[in-house]
C-alpha positions, -999 to +999 in steps of 0.1 A: +002+000+000+013+031-012+019+059+024+003+092+018+005+123+033-020+130+051-031+160+067-057+154+096-084+180+087-088+209+108-122+225+121-135+253+103-166+277+100-176+259+064-206+286+061-183+314+064-155+298+039-163+328+015-162+356+041-134+341+055-115+339+019-118+374+010-108+386+051-074+363+041-068+379+006-073+414+020-045+402+047-024+382+031+008+406+033+001+405+075-007+369+077+021+344+082+025+303+091+003+288+120+019+254+133-008+232+128-015+201+161+007+177+140+041+201+141+033+211+104+030+245+094-003+252+080-002+277+051-031+281+037-040+320+053-003+329+039+011+346+013+032+317+004+004+298+001-016+318-016+016+322-041+015+283-045-019+286-055-016+306-080+014+294-094-007+261-098-034+277-111-018+292-141+001+262-148-030+241-151-051+272-175-016+267-201-022+227-200-058+235-210-047+253-236-026+231-251-040+225-282-046+263-292-009+268-277+012+235-288+031+237-262+032+200-242+012+202-205+041+187-193+062+216-191+044+237-168+031+216-149+074+203-142+079+246-130+050+250-109+065+213-092+096+235-087+083+269-074+057+250-052+079+230-035+105+257-032+083+279-019+078+251+010+114+242+016+117+283+026+090+286+049+106+254+064+139+267+067+129+299+080+112+281+107+140+257+116+124+230+099+139+217+074+140+181+082+095+179+077+089+195+042+119+165+029+100+141+040+071+151+030+089+156-008+104+121-009+070+108+007+049+124-020+080+115-048+080+076-039+043+075-045+053+089-085+078+065-084+054+036-079+031+048-100+053+059-129+074+022-131+040+003-135+029+027-161+065+026-178+065-016-181+026-011-194+036+017-220+068-012-233+044-037-238+022-019-258+045-002-280+063-039-282+029-048-296+025-023-315+059-028-330+050-065-338+015-049-357-008-064-332-029-036-336-024-026-375-035-061-381-064-059-355-074-024-382-067-043-415-088-069-402-123-041-402-111-027-436-109-056-452-141-070-436-166-038-453-184-032-424-212-008-428-210+027-408-232+015-386-220-019-377-180-003-376-198+027-355-206+001-327-180-026-337-150+002-325-171+013-301-174-026-281-138-028-291-125+002-279-145-008-244-134-047-243-099-035-250-091+000-226-093-026-194-062-038-205-041-017-233-054+015-213-081+042-226-053+061-242-038+033-269-076+020-272-088+047-284-061+056-311-063+022-322-102+026-332-096+062-346-071+052-366-096+024-377-126+050-383-106+075-404-090+051-427-121+039-432-147+067-440-120+093-451-136+124-457-174+121-439-165+143-410-199+138-395-199+105-395-158+102-379-168+130-351-194+108-344-176+078-339-147+093-322-170+108-291-186+071-294-150+053-290-138+084-263-167+075-239-164+036-245-126+038-235-132+056-206-159+035-196-141-002-200-110+020-183-132+023-150-138-014-139-102-024-146-071-009-120-051-009-160-076+008-179-069+039-163-044+060-145-072+071-120-080+030-116-047+022-110-036+050-084-067+038-063-052-002-066-019+006-060-030+029-028-046-003-014-084+011-012-100-011-040-086-046-043-079-061-080-114-081-083-136-051-066-129-028-099-154-053-120-182-040-090-184-013-115-189-033-145-221-025-150-223+006-145-196+017-168-214-005-197-245+012-188-225+045-192-214+034-229-243+017-242-269+046-234-254+074-260-245+047-282-277+037-287-291+074-288-256+083-309-265+054-332-297+069-349-283+093-367-257+074-387-270+068-421-269+027-420-245+026-458-216+010-469-177+028-468-160+017-505-141-017-500-104-014-492-079-043-496-047-039-469-029-070-461-015-068-428+011-102-410+025-103-373+063-103-369+075-128-353+070-130-314+037-112-317+014-137-302+039-146-273+047-106-265+007-103-264+007-139-236+040-123-216+019-092-211-008-114-197+017-129-177+031-100-164-006-085-155-010-120-135+024-113-119+019-074-106-020-086-089-005-123-072+024-095-055-001-075-045-029-102-032-005-123-021+026-112-011+014-081-003+041-063-015+034-033-043+021-044-081+053-023-090+076-053-088+055-078-107+054-054-135+094-047-135+094-083-133+072-088-167+099-064-181+126-089-174+101-114-188+103-091-221+137-088-223+149-119-221+125-123-250+141-098-269+177-115-262+158-148-276+141-135-305+177-113-314+195-145-309+171-167-328+168-136-363+194-149-388+183-182-384+146-174-389+153-146-416+167-174-438+138-197-428+113-175-441+133-176-470+137-202-485+099-210-475+090-177-498+111-183-526+097-218-530+058-204-528+074-176-552+060-146-524+081-117-538+062-096-518+068-109-487+101-123-495+109-078-502+099-074-466+127-092-449+153-071-462+140-040-435+133-063-409+156-050-375+163-070-346+136-064-315+153-042-285+130-037-256+148-005-244+138+017-280+103+005-270+114+019-238+122+050-253+090+052-272+061+058-240+048+082-240+070+103-221+055+135-218+027+119-201+046+106-173+060+143-165+027+155-165+016+130-140+051+136-119+043+172-121+008+169-109+012+149-082+038+169-069+020+203-072-009+185-056+010+163-034+026+201-022-008+219-017-019+194+005+012+191+029+006+234+026-033+226+043-051+228+014-067+194+008-079+192+041-097+222+039-108+211+003-118+183+028-135+194+052-155+217+022-165+189+001-171+154+028-180+170+060-195+202+052-213+183+021-220+147+018-195+121+001-224+110-024-228+144-039-192+154-035-180+121-056-208+131-085-192+164-085-158+156-089-167+130-115-182+165-136-150+191-128-123+162-140-141+170-178-130+200-174-095+202-150-082+165-160-089+131-138-057+125-123-051+161-099-090+151-088-081+115-079-049+128-065-061+153-048-092+129-033-065+100-024-041+126-002-071+141+013-079+106+027-119+112+033-134+086+055-161+074+035-177+038+024-164+013+002-188+023-022-182+059-018-147+048-030-157+028-062-184+059-065-156+084-074-135+059-089-165+055-116-172+091-117-136+103-122-127+075-151-161+085-169-170+118-161-140+132-182-164+120-210-186+152-206-160+172-232-135+164-249-108+179-230-118+157-200-093+129-212-066+120-229-083+095-247-099+127-259-077+153-260-052+124-281-090+118-307-086+161-312-047+152-323-055+121-348-085+133-361-074+170-371-105+188-382-130+157-383-133+152-342-134+187-325-143+203-292-177+213-306-184+186-323-180+167-291-193+193-269-230+185-288-231+149-278-225+161-245-264+162-228-268+122-245-233+115-229-247+131-193-275+109-195-252+077-193-236+092-164-263+097-144-273+066-153-237+048-145-241+066-113-279+057-104-267+019-111-234+019-086-260+032-060-282+002-062-262-029-075-234-023-053-258-005-025-243-031+003-208-016-003-223+018+005-226+003+047-188-010+042-160+010+058-123+008+059 
């Protein structure tokens, strides 16, 4: 289980909070840090605290404007994280408490490191399968089948829902989008509709699996929800996907695209790499459930599996090429024979290098920023306002909607850091809402943002926004389904 830098809630007059905030802002220069009961400094009313919040807000504004300003989202949050922790360090050094801030930073860094290594292994396997043409072969099969537009709409949506629990929602969405844009090239309306459906399906599929989204991975690694317990969200997640899909399918003209021929064959070892990935997932689950060790241990062991197999592929490549040359020559298959000249040895570290490092660095920046603000006392204030001044159900549903604007990673990390006292059902609820709430807007999830880049001009923010009311119906229905189906879990705490 991950350790968290938890700030115990401080008693506040919630009803007077807006007024207190105004008075605090008027007296910033006169205010100073107060010593909390835990021995940590409460910086929420200080100039340094307000400056840290302003830095984080500015950084996140730049993240949200990524599509317009064409600046990678990792840049502003990396700088913001450095500034926030530098401010914390300066205050604690002046107060003669440098070890407290150092310990808090190391605890937050450990949380990121475990998640980063886990994600890095998963991304490496996905890149390895991509290099072995697993996803190209799937796309080729769908293109050759000549499905109608309505069939293609449902097939890509269902596959996005089914594949995302294993391959993560971002990778799955990009794969399905590639199929749609190739088959329906030039039909902007249909491509936009399919992309909306793919984003909703991928996010919904990722919500009931520890491997489907970064937020579910965070919850699993924190030990709050066990591996098998995520499947309690299967039916609510399915409802979240199906309701909008049924409505949108009525707006599709049931015609067939032009037939296309695309022949793709798998590279050597592709199926064995898929098997190794499944073995890696099983190893991670066993480490967590049977040995009570962090899942990252199993994932890093799985990276070793892939390295050993990569060594085998490299050592046996010359012999394999010779056998294929002989076989293709006997068949007269000159196309495949020619392709052998472009075969290069499999290199695991090339796959590691191709991981989505901007996403990993963005994740680091967000975790460190939120961790710093939590150490200052802001998350305790937020926890008091949401989970004590309000109720857990309303708070978790609202946070899911907020994740459509802010992104679900900082929302979930903030909740995990707050550690509010709530039932197991409520923890499943925030897992669900943070996972599927991002579907309400195209900028609310990594899948939506990526598809706006891949299908530029065909899938847009406004094109997605037109379907937000329909997606909201699925969101509401999925929440109600969870409250009904998993009602007993709301009486279980701890």
